C-alpha positions as CSV (number, residue, x, y, z in Angstrom):
1,M,-37.5,7.3,27.1
2,E,-37.1,9.8,24.2
3,L,-34.6,11.7,26.3
4,L,-32.6,8.5,26.8
5,L,-32.6,7.8,23.1
6,E,-31.4,11.4,22.4
7,Q,-28.6,11.0,24.9
8,L,-27.6,7.7,23.2
9,E,-27.3,9.3,19.8
10,R,-25.4,12.3,21.1
11,F,-22.9,10.0,22.9
12,A,-22.3,8.1,19.6
13,E,-21.3,11.5,18.1
14,V,-18.9,12.2,20.9
15,V,-17.2,8.8,20.5
16,A,-16.8,9.6,16.7
17,V,-15.3,13.0,17.5
18,S,-12.9,11.6,20.0
19,R,-10.9,10.2,17.0
20,T,-10.8,13.4,15.0
21,R,-8.8,16.7,15.2
22,H,-11.8,18.3,16.9
23,A,-10.8,16.6,20.1
24,G,-7.9,19.1,20.2
25,S,-10.3,21.6,21.8
26,W,-11.2,19.2,24.7
27,G,-10.1,20.0,28.2
28,R,-10.2,18.3,31.5
29,V,-13.9,19.1,32.0
30,A,-14.9,17.7,28.6
31,V,-13.0,14.5,29.2
32,R,-14.5,14.1,32.7
33,R,-18.1,14.7,31.4
34,A,-17.6,12.3,28.4
35,L,-16.4,9.5,30.7
36,R,-19.2,10.2,33.1
37,W,-21.6,10.0,30.2
38,A,-20.1,6.7,29.1
39,R,-20.5,5.2,32.6
40,Y,-24.1,6.3,32.7
41,L,-24.9,4.5,29.4
42,R,-23.0,1.5,30.6
43,H,-25.3,1.5,33.6
44,V,-28.2,1.7,31.2
45,H,-26.9,-1.3,29.4
46,G,-26.8,-3.4,32.5
47,R,-30.2,-2.2,33.8
48,F,-32.1,-2.8,30.6
49,R,-30.3,-5.9,29.4
50,H,-33.2,-8.2,30.1
51,R,-36.1,-5.7,29.5
52,G,-37.3,-6.5,26.1
53,A,-39.3,-3.4,25.2
54,V,-36.8,-0.9,26.3
55,R,-33.9,-2.9,24.9
56,A,-35.6,-3.2,21.5
57,A,-36.0,0.6,21.4
58,L,-32.4,1.1,22.2
59,V,-31.2,-1.4,19.6
60,E,-33.4,0.2,17.0
61,R,-31.9,3.7,17.7
62,L,-28.4,2.3,17.7
63,R,-28.9,0.7,14.3
64,S,-30.3,3.9,12.9
65,L,-27.3,6.0,13.8
66,P,-25.8,8.0,10.9
67,L,-23.3,6.2,8.7
68,R,-21.7,9.1,6.9
69,P,-19.5,11.8,8.4
70,G,-20.7,15.3,8.7
71,P,-19.7,18.5,10.4
72,G,-18.8,17.9,14.1
73,G,-18.3,20.2,17.0
74,G,-15.2,20.1,19.2
75,N,-16.6,19.5,22.7
76,A,-18.2,16.7,24.6
77,A,-21.4,18.7,25.1
78,H,-22.3,18.8,21.4
79,A,-20.5,17.0,18.6
80,G,-22.8,17.5,15.6
81,P,-23.8,14.7,13.3
82,C,-21.0,12.3,12.8
83,W,-20.5,8.7,11.8
84,A,-21.0,6.3,14.7
85,P,-18.3,3.6,15.2
86,G,-19.5,0.2,14.2
87,P,-19.1,-1.5,17.6
88,L,-21.3,1.1,19.2
89,R,-24.1,0.3,16.9
90,S,-25.1,-2.8,18.9
91,F,-26.5,-3.2,22.3
92,A,-23.4,-5.1,23.5
93,G,-21.3,-2.2,22.2
94,L,-23.3,0.2,24.5
95,G,-21.7,-1.5,27.5
96,R,-18.3,-0.8,26.0
97,G,-18.8,2.9,25.2
98,D,-16.2,4.0,27.8
99,Q,-13.6,1.7,26.2
100,L,-14.4,3.1,22.7
101,L,-14.1,6.6,24.0
102,A,-10.9,6.0,25.9
103,L,-9.2,4.2,23.0
104,G,-10.2,7.0,20.6
105,L,-8.7,9.6,22.9
106,L,-5.5,7.6,23.6
107,E,-4.8,7.1,19.9
108,N,-5.6,10.8,19.0
109,A,-2.4,12.9,18.7
110,A,-4.5,16.0,18.7
111,L,-5.7,15.6,22.3
112,P,-4.1,18.3,24.4
113,G,-2.0,17.6,27.5
114,P,-4.5,18.5,30.2
115,A,-7.2,16.4,28.6
116,L,-4.8,13.5,28.3
117,H,-3.8,13.8,31.9
118,E,-7.4,13.8,33.0
119,L,-8.0,10.6,31.0
120,L,-5.0,8.9,32.5
121,R,-6.2,9.9,36.0
122,H,-9.4,8.0,35.3
123,L,-7.6,5.0,34.0
124,Q,-5.5,4.9,37.2
125,P,-7.7,6.2,40.0
126,E,-6.1,7.7,43.0
127,R,-6.2,5.7,46.3
128,G,-9.6,5.9,47.9
129,E,-11.3,7.2,44.7
130,P,-14.1,4.9,43.5
131,E,-13.4,3.1,40.2
132,D,-15.9,2.9,37.3
133,E,-19.1,1.1,37.8
134,A,-17.7,-2.0,36.3
135,G,-19.3,-4.9,38.0
136,E,-17.8,-8.2,37.2
137,E,-15.8,-7.0,34.2
138,G,-13.4,-4.8,36.2
139,G,-12.6,-1.1,35.9
140,L,-12.0,0.8,32.7
141,G,-8.2,0.7,33.2
142,D,-8.3,-3.1,33.6
143,R,-10.4,-3.6,30.6
144,L,-8.2,-1.4,28.4
145,A,-5.2,-3.2,29.7
146,E,-6.7,-6.5,28.6
147,L,-7.3,-5.1,25.1
148,A,-3.7,-3.9,25.0
149,R,-2.4,-7.3,26.0
150,R,-4.4,-8.9,23.2
151,R,-3.1,-6.4,20.6
152,A,0.5,-6.9,21.8
153,A,0.0,-10.7,21.6
154,S,-1.2,-10.4,18.0
155,Q,1.8,-8.4,17.1
156,L,4.2,-10.9,18.7
157,L,2.6,-13.7,16.8
158,L,3.0,-12.1,13.4
159,P,6.7,-13.0,13.0
160,L,5.8,-16.7,13.6
161,L,4.3,-16.7,10.1
162,G,7.8,-16.5,8.7
163,A,8.8,-15.0,5.4
164,S,5.5,-16.1,3.7
165,P,2.9,-13.4,3.1
166,P,0.5,-13.1,6.1
167,W,-2.5,-13.9,4.0
168,S,-1.0,-17.4,3.2
169,D,-1.7,-18.4,6.8
170,P,-5.1,-20.3,6.7
171,V,-6.1,-19.4,10.2
172,L,-5.4,-15.7,9.8
173,R,-7.1,-15.7,6.4
174,R,-10.2,-17.5,7.8
175,T,-10.4,-15.1,10.8
176,E,-10.3,-12.1,8.5
177,A,-12.9,-13.6,6.3
178,E,-15.2,-14.2,9.3
179,L,-14.7,-10.6,10.5
180,L,-15.5,-9.3,7.0
181,L,-18.8,-11.3,6.9
182,R,-19.7,-10.2,10.3
183,R,-19.1,-6.5,9.4
184,L,-21.2,-6.9,6.3
185,R,-24.1,-8.3,8.3
186,E,-23.8,-5.4,10.7
187,E,-23.9,-2.9,7.9
188,A,-26.8,-4.6,6.2
189,R,-28.9,-4.7,9.4
190,A,-28.1,-1.0,10.2
191,A,-28.9,0.4,6.7
192,P,-29.6,-1.9,3.7
193,G,-27.2,-1.1,0.9
194,S,-24.4,0.3,3.2
195,E,-22.5,-3.0,2.8
196,T,-21.9,-2.1,-0.8
197,L,-20.4,1.2,0.1
198,L,-18.1,-0.5,2.7
199,L,-16.9,-3.0,0.1
200,D,-16.1,-0.2,-2.4
201,R,-14.0,1.5,0.3
202,L,-12.2,-1.6,1.2
203,W,-11.4,-2.4,-2.4
204,V,-9.7,1.0,-2.8
205,Q,-7.9,1.1,0.5
206,L,-6.6,-2.4,1.1
207,P,-3.6,-4.0,-0.7
208,Q,-3.9,-6.7,-3.2
209,P,-3.7,-9.7,-3.3
210,R,-4.4,-9.9,0.4
211,W,-7.8,-8.4,0.0
212,L,-8.6,-10.8,-2.8
213,N,-7.6,-13.8,-0.7
214,V,-9.8,-12.7,2.2
215,V,-12.8,-12.2,-0.1
216,A,-12.2,-15.6,-1.7
217,E,-12.0,-17.2,1.8
218,A,-15.3,-15.5,2.8
219,L,-17.0,-16.8,-0.3
220,L,-15.8,-20.3,0.4
221,L,-16.9,-20.4,4.1
222,P,-19.7,-22.9,4.7
223,L,-23.0,-21.0,4.5
224,T,-24.5,-23.2,7.2
225,A,-21.9,-22.2,9.8
226,Q,-22.0,-19.1,11.8
227,P,-19.2,-16.9,10.4
228,D,-17.3,-16.2,13.6
229,G,-18.7,-18.5,16.2
230,H,-19.6,-15.6,18.5
231,E,-21.6,-12.5,17.8
232,D,-20.6,-9.0,18.8
233,E,-24.2,-8.7,19.9
234,D,-25.2,-9.6,23.4
235,P,-26.1,-13.4,23.5
236,D,-29.5,-12.5,25.1
237,E,-30.5,-10.3,22.2
238,E,-33.1,-11.8,20.0
239,D,-32.9,-11.3,16.2
240,P,-35.6,-12.3,13.8
241,A,-33.0,-13.7,11.4
242,S,-31.1,-16.9,12.2
243,P,-27.3,-17.1,12.1
244,V,-27.6,-19.2,8.9
245,D,-29.7,-16.6,7.2
246,L,-27.3,-13.8,8.2
247,S,-24.3,-15.7,7.0
248,H,-25.9,-16.5,3.7
249,S,-27.0,-12.9,3.3
250,A,-23.5,-11.6,3.9
251,A,-22.0,-14.0,1.4
252,T,-24.7,-13.1,-1.1
253,S,-24.0,-9.4,-0.7
254,L,-20.3,-10.0,-1.3
255,L,-20.9,-12.2,-4.4
256,T,-23.3,-9.6,-5.8
257,W,-20.8,-6.8,-5.3
258,L,-18.0,-8.8,-6.9
259,L,-20.1,-9.7,-10.0
260,A,-21.0,-6.0,-10.5
261,R,-17.5,-4.7,-10.3
262,P,-15.3,-5.4,-13.4
263,A,-12.0,-4.3,-11.8
264,P,-12.1,-6.6,-8.7
265,L,-13.5,-9.4,-10.9
266,A,-10.6,-9.0,-13.3
267,A,-8.1,-8.9,-10.4
268,F,-9.5,-12.2,-9.2
269,C,-8.7,-13.8,-12.6
270,R,-5.3,-12.3,-12.8
271,L,-3.9,-12.7,-9.2
272,L,-5.6,-15.6,-7.4
273,P,-3.9,-19.0,-7.4
274,A,-5.5,-21.1,-10.2
275,P,-6.7,-23.8,-7.8
276,L,-8.4,-21.2,-5.6
277,L,-10.0,-19.6,-8.7
278,A,-11.3,-23.0,-9.8
279,S,-12.7,-23.7,-6.3
280,L,-14.6,-20.4,-6.3
281,A,-16.0,-21.1,-9.8
282,S,-17.1,-24.6,-8.6
283,H,-18.9,-23.2,-5.6
284,H,-20.5,-20.3,-7.3
285,S,-21.8,-20.9,-10.8
286,S,-22.2,-17.2,-11.5
287,L,-18.6,-16.6,-10.8
288,G,-17.6,-19.6,-13.0
289,E,-19.4,-18.0,-15.9
290,A,-17.9,-14.6,-15.3
291,F,-14.4,-16.0,-15.0
292,L,-14.8,-18.0,-18.2
293,D,-16.0,-14.9,-20.1
294,L,-13.0,-13.0,-18.9
295,L,-10.5,-15.8,-19.8
296,R,-12.1,-16.2,-23.3
297,D,-11.8,-12.4,-24.0
298,W,-8.2,-12.4,-22.7
299,G,-7.2,-15.5,-24.6
300,S,-8.4,-13.9,-27.8
301,Q,-5.9,-11.1,-27.3
302,L,-2.9,-13.5,-27.3
303,H,-0.9,-13.8,-30.5
304,F,1.7,-16.2,-31.6
305,D,5.3,-14.9,-31.8
306,P,7.2,-17.0,-34.3
307,V,10.5,-15.8,-33.0
308,Q,9.8,-16.9,-29.4
309,G,7.7,-19.8,-30.6
310,A,5.1,-19.0,-28.0
311,W,1.8,-17.2,-27.4
312,V,2.4,-13.7,-25.9
313,G,0.0,-11.2,-24.4
314,A,-1.2,-8.1,-26.3
315,G,-4.0,-6.8,-24.0
316,P,-3.8,-4.3,-21.2
317,E,-4.3,-7.0,-18.6
318,G,-1.0,-8.5,-19.5
319,L,-2.3,-12.1,-19.3
320,T,0.3,-14.7,-20.1
321,W,-0.1,-18.0,-21.9
322,E,0.9,-19.8,-18.7
323,R,-1.8,-18.1,-16.6
324,L,-4.5,-18.8,-19.2
325,R,-3.4,-22.5,-19.4
326,D,-3.3,-22.9,-15.6
327,C,-6.8,-21.4,-15.1
328,F,-8.4,-23.5,-17.8
329,R,-6.6,-26.6,-16.5
330,G,-7.9,-26.0,-13.0
331,F,-11.5,-25.6,-14.4
332,C,-11.1,-28.7,-16.5
333,Q,-10.0,-30.7,-13.5
334,S,-13.0,-29.6,-11.5
335,P,-16.2,-31.5,-11.1
336,S,-19.1,-30.9,-13.4
337,P,-20.8,-28.6,-14.4
338,L,-17.7,-26.4,-14.3
339,R,-15.6,-28.9,-16.2
340,N,-18.2,-29.2,-18.9
341,Q,-18.6,-25.4,-19.1
342,A,-14.8,-24.9,-19.6
343,R,-14.7,-27.6,-22.3
344,A,-17.6,-26.0,-24.1
345,V,-15.8,-22.6,-24.1
346,L,-12.6,-24.2,-25.5
347,D,-14.5,-26.1,-28.2
348,A,-16.5,-23.0,-29.2
349,C,-13.4,-20.8,-29.4
350,K,-11.5,-23.4,-31.3
351,A,-14.3,-23.8,-33.8
352,R,-14.6,-20.0,-34.2
353,D,-10.9,-19.8,-35.1
354,G,-11.4,-22.4,-37.8
355,G,-10.9,-25.7,-36.0
356,F,-7.2,-25.9,-36.9
357,E,-5.1,-28.7,-35.4
358,A,-1.7,-27.4,-36.4
359,Q,0.3,-25.7,-33.6
360,G,0.6,-21.9,-33.5
361,L,-2.6,-21.2,-35.5
362,S,-5.1,-21.1,-32.7
363,V,-4.5,-20.4,-29.1
364,W,-7.4,-22.6,-28.2
365,T,-6.1,-25.6,-30.1
366,D,-2.8,-25.3,-28.4
367,L,-4.5,-24.8,-25.0
368,M,-6.6,-28.0,-25.4
369,R,-3.5,-30.0,-26.5
370,D,-1.5,-28.7,-23.5
371,I,-4.3,-29.2,-21.0
372,G,-5.1,-32.7,-22.4
373,E,-1.4,-33.8,-22.1
374,G,-1.3,-32.5,-18.5
375,G,-4.5,-34.3,-17.6
376,G,-7.7,-32.2,-18.0
377,C,-10.1,-31.5,-20.7
């Protein structure tokens, strides 16, 4: 059993290396051995699928695979400690190890010609040569072709979204939010705390405001529903946590991360549509308090320009009067307690400025007058 677990960990390292420049030293033999290794582990997946004790040991080892990259070798025999791809860190992913390996090699420009030819030969076996042990799922080539068809279909559907930003499509946005929550659950189950590192990386790498809209959608998904309707895990696998608990945990991790990060929190206040910001604040009281604190601080930095006859921004955030008004209006039009909280902030800020009623003396007086005329506080 221990030998099998070691083989499993080593293969995860090989899959990781298949996507790096180290695969440039692979030859025909290395590719052939790596694919044979993948087929063996796929056979292990099928054999122990319904054997609880062995399967539990395999799942535990999969979830304990290293998360951070390290030095890696350049051959299939020994790859060194490397980060294991997320899909392989589940029992269901073990049965797709050959797909992960083949995709990694096909997308790797560093793979030399002979190694690529060997891979293609296995994807299109010669007549009379036995295909992979695929069972009911078809051979490796067939399964990769299905993945390619799905990817091509997704690319063809993108133009149907028109000129509007892709994140404005509610179906796409919800799908991405569900995938984010699922990934957070996987990270948390594999190594508690790693979901925070993942969110930090995504915040730096992904463009705004698309990332902000996806996070907002994830925070608004019903916590009683399973985030994606189907787990990457095998349906037979038992997990001590229910789907509801896992969904709630992922959303809580996302909320905790956002509240602890000033830059993403400020970006939410600046860039999200005001109705969406109000909806988030209504669903999560802690977010409502954080947003109101930011808006109060930013509003205090506005000053009245007598030439323009308007309030103008002076702070580094570049917050405009219109944005401040729209955000507070959305909060004031929300149900209690958010409506009462927003009104309390406006009243306190107006009183702090002296309680003036004349226009142009206090941004809070002018805000309350404008919001009241538009239907709000």
